[in-house]
C-alpha positions in Angstrom: 0.2 -97.6 -43.2 -0.7 -98.5 -46.8 -3.7 -100.7 -47.0 -2.5 -102.6 -49.9 0.4 -103.0 -52.2 0.2 -104.3 -55.8 3.4 -105.5 -57.5 3.2 -105.2 -61.3 1.1 -102.8 -63.4 0.0 -105.0 -66.2 -3.7 -105.1 -66.9 -4.3 -107.4 -64.1 -2.2 -105.5 -61.6 -4.0 -102.3 -62.6 -7.4 -104.1 -62.4 -6.6 -105.4 -58.9 -5.3 -102.1 -57.7 -8.4 -100.1 -59.1 -10.7 -102.8 -57.4 -9.2 -102.3 -54.1 -9.3 -98.4 -54.4 -12.8 -98.4 -55.4 -13.5 -100.3 -52.3 -11.9 -97.5 -50.3 -8.4 -99.1 -49.5 -5.2 -96.9 -49.7 -3.2 -98.6 -52.7 0.3 -98.3 -53.8 1.5 -100.1 -57.2 5.0 -100.8 -57.8 6.3 -101.3 -61.4 9.7 -102.5 -62.4 9.5 -100.7 -65.8 9.8 -97.1 -66.3 6.2 -97.2 -67.8 3.1 -98.9 -66.5 1.1 -101.2 -68.5 2.8 -104.5 -69.0 1.2 -106.0 -72.1 -0.6 -102.6 -72.7 2.4 -100.7 -73.5 2.7 -98.5 -76.7 5.9 -96.7 -77.9 7.1 -94.8 -80.9 9.7 -97.3 -81.9 11.0 -95.8 -85.4 9.2 -92.6 -85.9 8.2 -90.1 -83.2 4.6 -89.9 -84.4 4.0 -93.6 -85.4 3.0 -95.7 -82.1 3.4 -99.3 -82.1 1.9 -101.6 -79.4 4.7 -103.4 -77.7 2.5 -106.6 -76.7 -1.2 -106.7 -76.9 -2.7 -104.6 -79.8 -6.3 -106.0 -80.4 -8.7 -106.4 -77.6 -11.7 -108.7 -78.1 -12.3 -109.2 -74.4 -12.4 -105.4 -73.7 -16.0 -104.7 -74.8 -16.9 -108.2 -73.2 -15.1 -108.4 -70.0 -17.2 -107.2 -67.0 -14.3 -105.5 -65.4 -13.2 -103.7 -68.7 -16.8 -102.4 -69.1 -16.8 -101.0 -65.7 -13.9 -98.6 -67.0 -16.1 -96.9 -69.5 -13.4 -96.3 -71.7 -15.3 -94.1 -74.4 -16.3 -91.8 -71.6 -12.6 -91.5 -70.7 -11.6 -90.5 -74.3 -10.5 -93.9 -75.4 -13.1 -95.2 -77.8 -12.7 -98.9 -79.1 -12.4 -98.8 -83.0 -13.4 -101.6 -85.3 -12.3 -102.7 -88.7 -15.1 -103.9 -90.9 -13.8 -107.5 -90.7 -12.8 -108.8 -87.3 -10.1 -111.0 -88.7 -8.9 -112.6 -92.0 -7.2 -115.6 -93.1 -5.3 -115.6 -96.7 -5.1 -118.9 -98.6 -2.4 -119.3 -101.2 -3.8 -118.9 -104.7 -7.4 -118.7 -103.6 -9.6 -115.8 -102.1 -9.1 -115.1 -98.4 -11.6 -116.1 -95.8 -13.0 -113.1 -93.6 -14.9 -113.0 -90.5 -17.0 -109.8 -91.0 -18.5 -108.3 -87.9 -21.9 -108.9 -89.7 -22.7 -112.6 -89.5 -24.7 -112.7 -92.8 -21.8 -111.1 -94.7 -19.4 -114.0 -93.1 -21.9 -116.6 -94.0 -22.3 -115.5 -97.5 -18.6 -115.6 -98.0 -18.3 -119.0 -96.9 -20.3 -120.9 -99.7 -21.7 -124.1 -98.5 -20.2 -123.7 -95.1 -22.2 -120.6 -94.6 -25.0 -122.2 -92.9 -22.7 -124.5 -90.8 -21.0 -121.3 -89.6 -24.3 -119.7 -88.7 -25.5 -123.0 -86.7 -22.3 -122.7 -84.9 -22.1 -119.0 -83.9 -25.6 -117.7 -83.9 -26.8 -119.6 -80.7 -23.5 -118.5 -78.9 -24.1 -114.8 -80.2 -27.7 -115.0 -78.7 -26.4 -116.0 -75.1 -23.2 -114.3 -75.6 -23.4 -112.6 -72.0 -23.7 -116.0 -70.3 -21.0 -117.6 -72.6 -18.7 -114.8 -71.5 -19.5 -115.0 -67.9 -18.8 -118.8 -67.9 -15.4 -118.7 -69.6 -14.4 -115.4 -67.7 -15.3 -117.0 -64.3 -13.2 -118.2 -61.4 -14.0 -121.7 -62.6 -15.0 -122.4 -58.9 -18.7 -121.3 -58.8 -21.7 -123.3 -60.2 -21.8 -122.3 -64.1 -24.8 -121.0 -65.8 -26.4 -124.4 -67.0 -27.6 -122.9 -70.2 -24.2 -121.6 -71.2 -22.6 -125.1 -70.2 -24.9 -126.9 -72.3 -24.3 -124.7 -75.3 -20.7 -125.1 -75.0 -20.9 -128.9 -74.3 -22.6 -129.5 -77.6 -19.9 -127.6 -79.5 -16.7 -128.3 -77.7 -16.3 -132.0 -78.7 -16.3 -131.6 -82.4 -13.8 -128.4 -82.1 -11.6 -130.3 -79.8 -11.4 -133.6 -81.6 -11.3 -132.5 -85.4 -9.3 -129.7 -87.3 -11.8 -127.2 -88.5 -14.5 -128.7 -86.3 -16.7 -130.4 -88.8 -16.7 -127.6 -91.5 -16.2 -128.8 -94.9 -14.7 -126.0 -97.1 -11.0 -125.0 -96.8 -11.9 -121.3 -96.3 -14.1 -122.1 -93.1 -11.7 -124.6 -91.8 -8.8 -122.2 -92.0 -10.9 -119.2 -90.6 -11.9 -121.3 -87.4 -8.6 -122.8 -86.9 -6.9 -119.5 -87.1 -8.9 -118.5 -84.1 -8.3 -121.6 -82.3 -4.6 -121.2 -82.5 -4.9 -118.1 -80.1 -5.0 -120.9 -77.6 -1.1 -121.2 -78.2 -0.6 -124.8 -77.9 -1.5 -128.3 -79.5 -4.3 -128.3 -82.0 -7.0 -129.4 -81.8 -7.6 -129.6 -78.3 -10.1 -128.7 -75.7 -8.4 -125.5 -74.6 -8.1 -124.3 -78.4 -11.5 -125.2 -78.9 -12.8 -123.1 -76.1 -10.9 -120.2 -77.4 -12.2 -120.6 -80.8 -15.8 -120.6 -79.6 -15.3 -117.4 -77.3 -13.3 -115.4 -79.9 -15.1 -116.7 -82.9 -18.6 -115.6 -81.6 -17.1 -112.2 -80.3 -16.3 -111.4 -83.7 -20.0 -111.1 -84.6 -21.0 -109.4 -81.6 -18.7 -107.0 -79.6 -16.0 -107.4 -82.1 -12.3 -107.4 -82.0 -11.6 -103.7 -81.6 -8.4 -101.6 -81.1 -8.2 -98.8 -78.6 -7.9 -95.5 -80.2 -4.3 -94.3 -80.1 -3.0 -97.6 -78.9 -3.1 -100.0 -75.9 -1.3 -97.7 -73.6 -4.5 -95.6 -73.5 -6.2 -98.5 -71.8 -3.6 -98.4 -69.0 -3.7 -94.8 -68.8 -7.3 -94.7 -68.2 -7.0 -97.4 -65.2 -4.0 -95.2 -63.8 -6.0 -92.0 -63.8 -8.9 -93.7 -61.9 -6.4 -95.3 -59.3 -4.9 -91.8 -58.6 -8.1 -90.2 -58.5 -9.3 -92.6 -55.7 -5.9 -91.7 -53.9 -3.7 -94.5 -55.1 -0.1 -94.1 -55.8 1.9 -95.7 -58.6 5.6 -96.0 -58.4 7.7 -96.8 -61.7 11.1 -98.0 -62.1 11.1 -99.9 -58.9 11.9 -103.8 -58.9 10.7 -105.7 -56.2 13.3 -108.5 -55.4 11.8 -109.3 -51.9 8.3 -108.9 -50.5 9.8 -107.8 -47.3 11.2 -104.7 -48.8 7.8 -103.6 -49.5 6.0 -100.9 -47.2 4.1 -102.1 -44.4 0.6 -103.1 -45.5 -2.4 -105.2 -45.0 -2.9 -106.9 -48.3 -0.2 -107.8 -51.0 -1.3 -108.7 -54.6 1.1 -109.9 -57.1 0.6 -109.6 -60.9 3.7 -111.9 -61.4 4.4 -115.2 -62.9 4.5 -118.3 -60.8 8.4 -118.3 -61.2 8.8 -114.7 -60.2 6.6 -115.3 -57.1 8.7 -118.1 -56.1 11.7 -115.8 -56.4 10.6 -112.9 -54.5 8.3 -114.5 -51.7 9.3 -116.5 -48.6 6.9 -119.4 -49.5 6.8 -122.7 -47.8 8.5 -125.8 -49.3 5.2 -127.4 -50.3 3.9 -124.6 -52.0 7.2 -124.0 -53.7 7.1 -127.6 -54.9 3.6 -127.2 -56.3 4.8 -124.2 -58.3 7.6 -126.0 -59.8 5.2 -128.3 -61.4 3.6 -125.3 -63.3 4.4 -125.7 -66.9 4.9 -122.9 -69.4 3.9 -123.1 -73.0 5.4 -122.2 -76.5 6.8 -118.8 -76.9 5.9 -115.7 -79.0 8.7 -113.9 -81.2 7.6 -110.6 -82.4 8.4 -108.4 -85.5 7.5 -104.8 -85.7 7.4 -102.8 -88.9 7.3 -99.3 -89.9 5.3 -99.6 -93.3 5.0 -97.1 -96.1 1.5 -97.3 -97.5 -0.9 -100.3 -97.1 0.1 -103.8 -96.9 -0.2 -105.1 -100.6 -2.4 -108.3 -99.8 -2.9 -110.4 -102.7 -6.6 -110.4 -101.7 -7.3 -106.8 -101.3 -10.2 -107.3 -99.0 -7.7 -108.3 -96.2 -7.0 -104.6 -95.9 -10.4 -104.3 -94.2 -9.2 -106.6 -91.3 -7.1 -105.3 -88.4 -6.0 -108.9 -87.7 -4.8 -111.6 -90.0 -3.9 -115.1 -89.3 -1.0 -116.9 -91.5 -0.6 -120.5 -90.9 1.4 -123.1 -92.9 2.9 -122.8 -96.4 -0.4 -122.3 -97.9 -2.6 -121.2 -94.9 -4.8 -124.4 -94.9 -6.2 -125.7 -91.4 -4.3 -129.0 -91.5 -0.9 -127.1 -92.0 -1.7 -124.6 -89.4 -2.5 -127.5 -87.0 0.6 -129.6 -87.8 2.7 -126.4 -87.2 0.9 -125.5 -83.8 1.2 -129.1 -82.5 5.0 -129.3 -83.6 5.8 -126.0 -81.9 3.9 -127.0 -78.7 6.4 -130.1 -78.6 9.4 -127.8 -78.9 10.0 -128.3 -82.6 11.2 -125.6 -84.9 8.9 -125.2 -87.9 9.5 -123.3 -91.1 6.1 -122.0 -91.6 4.7 -121.2 -87.9 1.5 -119.8 -87.1 1.6 -116.0 -87.3 -0.8 -113.3 -86.1 -0.6 -109.9 -88.0 -2.0 -106.9 -86.8 -2.6 -103.7 -88.8 -4.1 -101.2 -86.4 -4.7 -98.4 -89.0 -7.3 -100.7 -90.6 -9.6 -99.7 -87.6 -7.8 -96.6 -86.4 -6.7 -94.7 -89.5 -5.0 -91.9 -87.4 -2.4 -94.5 -86.5 -1.0 -94.0 -90.0 0.9 -90.6 -90.2 2.0 -89.2 -93.5 1.1 -92.5 -95.1 3.3 -94.5 -92.5 1.8 -97.1 -90.4 2.5 -99.6 -87.9 2.5 -103.2 -88.4 2.8 -106.0 -85.7 3.2 -109.6 -85.9 3.7 -112.5 -83.5 4.9 -116.0 -84.6 4.3 -118.9 -82.2 7.7 -120.6 -81.6 9.2 -123.2 -79.2 9.5 -122.1 -75.6 12.6 -119.8 -75.2 13.4 -120.0 -78.9 16.5 -117.7 -79.5 15.8 -117.4 -83.5 15.3 -113.8 -85.0 11.7 -114.0 -86.1 12.2 -111.3 -88.8 13.1 -113.7 -91.8 10.2 -116.2 -91.2 7.6 -113.4 -90.7 9.0 -111.4 -93.8 8.6 -114.6 -95.8 5.0 -115.5 -94.8 3.8 -111.9 -95.3 5.5 -111.9 -98.7 3.8 -115.2 -99.8 0.4 -113.4 -99.1 1.3 -109.9 -99.8 3.9 -109.7 -102.6 5.9 -106.9 -102.4 5.4 -106.3 -98.8 9.3 -106.0 -98.0 9.4 -103.1 -100.6 7.1 -101.1 -98.2 9.2 -101.5 -94.9 10.9 -98.4 -93.9 12.2 -99.9 -90.7 11.8 -103.1 -88.7 12.9 -104.9 -85.6 12.6 -108.6 -84.2 12.2 -109.8 -80.7 12.8 -113.3 -79.8 11.0 -115.3 -77.5 13.9 -115.3 -75.3 14.2 -111.5 -75.5 10.5 -111.2 -74.8 10.7 -113.1 -71.6 13.7 -110.9 -70.5 11.6 -107.8 -71.2 8.6 -108.9 -69.3 9.3 -111.6 -66.5 5.5 -112.7 -66.6 6.3 -113.9 -70.2 8.6 -116.8 -69.2 10.6 -118.1 -72.4 8.2 -115.7 -74.4 5.2 -117.4 -73.1 2.5 -114.6 -73.4 -0.2 -116.9 -71.9 1.8 -116.8 -68.5 1.5 -120.8 -68.6 0.7 -123.7 -70.9 -3.1 -123.6 -71.9 -3.8 -127.3 -71.2 -7.0 -128.5 -70.0 -5.6 -129.2 -66.6 -3.8 -125.8 -66.4 -6.8 -124.1 -67.5 -8.7 -125.4 -64.5 -5.7 -125.5 -61.9 -3.8 -122.3 -62.4 -1.3 -122.1 -60.8 -1.7 -124.9 -58.3 -4.7 -127.1 -57.6 -6.4 -125.0 -54.9 -10.1 -124.0 -54.2 -8.9 -120.5 -54.0 -6.2 -120.1 -56.6 -5.4 -116.7 -55.8 -4.5 -117.0 -52.3 -0.9 -117.9 -51.3 0.2 -119.3 -48.0 1.7 -116.1 -47.0 -0.8 -114.2 -44.8 -2.4 -111.5 -46.8 -0.7 -112.2 -50.0 -2.5 -112.9 -53.4 -1.6 -113.9 -56.8 -3.4 -111.9 -59.5 -1.6 -112.6 -62.8 -2.6 -114.3 -65.9 -1.4 -117.6 -64.2 -4.6 -117.5 -62.2 -8.3 -118.0 -63.6 -9.6 -117.2 -66.1 -6.2 -117.1 -67.7 -4.8 -114.8 -70.4 -5.8 -111.9 -72.5 -6.7 -108.4 -71.6 -9.8 -108.7 -69.6 -8.6 -107.7 -66.1 -10.7 -110.5 -64.5 -7.7 -112.3 -62.8 -6.7 -109.0 -60.9 -10.6 -108.2 -60.1 -11.2 -111.6 -58.7 -7.9 -111.7 -56.7 -8.8 -108.3 -55.3 -12.4 -109.4 -54.4 -11.2 -112.4 -52.6 -8.6 -110.3 -50.8 -11.3 -107.7 -49.8 -13.2 -110.6 -48.2 -10.6 -111.0 -45.7 -10.1 -107.3 -44.9 -11.3 -106.4 -41.4 -13.5 -103.4 -42.4 -15.1 -105.1 -45.3 -18.9 -105.1 -45.5 -19.1 -107.7 -48.6 -19.4 -105.0 -51.1 -17.1 -102.0 -50.0 -14.5 -101.0 -47.5 -14.9 -98.0 -45.4 -11.9 -96.1 -44.1 
């Protein structure tokens, strides 16, 4: 008999499977797609030598997350590579704002807001490990009091005011662009927490890209699972948990909607799951570009991640666009994240051709082709960009949800990032990973600590499951 089955091979499913395998369980992973990885897939879309990341491309949590650090990616031939600037934010008709990995360089570029940026970020940087542990916790254990106090003194300003008390347009836009990674109303408590977490990591462990693309991270996890005796099956769609092999534990890297579809759950739990809310969608564009992106401010070429927001890039425009999108309204100038992986990993550009990746935040399930609005935004800040495009494709929010059932309506956060749903994902329970079905656990981003490629949802779900395993001794499991 198989000890454990994991359904879904996204980063959390692989993290759960590897945690169980490390503890000595016989593990099998079932993936509906022909390739493992979920949000970590990388493919040659237009040119057999140029690789595009299909979902996640930049990984701020990879060097910060305790689980991801345990992979020792560099020792497995997958170094995390950094561009000189973690991220940038162009402003129409003005110099761009850049968050350099070096805090001093960032502050020097923010003029009279330089010291305010330092006062905001430096204490977080000095206690970064504690801050990350708090933000990536199960949210059910007593928090580190110093980290909690540190965040408590900063969150209100970020949650209540666009730009969080910064004065210059450059600094306000720079911080708001990070906050918008929260995919929802701006400002808000959830977006404030995201801004403080990702903002300070830009100056510590950075916002790296894995050498060769995100698929390399999934491949490292898969090799470790298989080395420990685990088996991975691709092209196998699970429509009913009763069709799986006999096993002791079942861990599901699926959305609450998919959980309700495939599991014979009791009516009370189904009603609770039905109250789970999904957030705005993401609509994606992939470009094969000949040469560098012709940014109006050439310094932006030194950042792998660029945030575009509103007609001119200002913080108030960005906040209005995000709030309207969260309400289900179409906006002409949405928030867009652009990624140029070759800025950190030059080998991703082959014969001068490079992959360029972009997401626009759009209403949930939006059927619009994102290419026109993303091209327009890029042309506004990089005149002549369209002339460099060799090939392109657009993926609507609705199509993204069809491609990956965890992204319901294109919601790549696997659930609206409201304050309530940050604390009570997917339903209000002391153990959010355990379902009412014996031996069955949810391990997707719909559980704490939520979205991003950190693997902690899978890790925590696996540890919770192991605590119930008859042979567990608290730290490992013997065969």
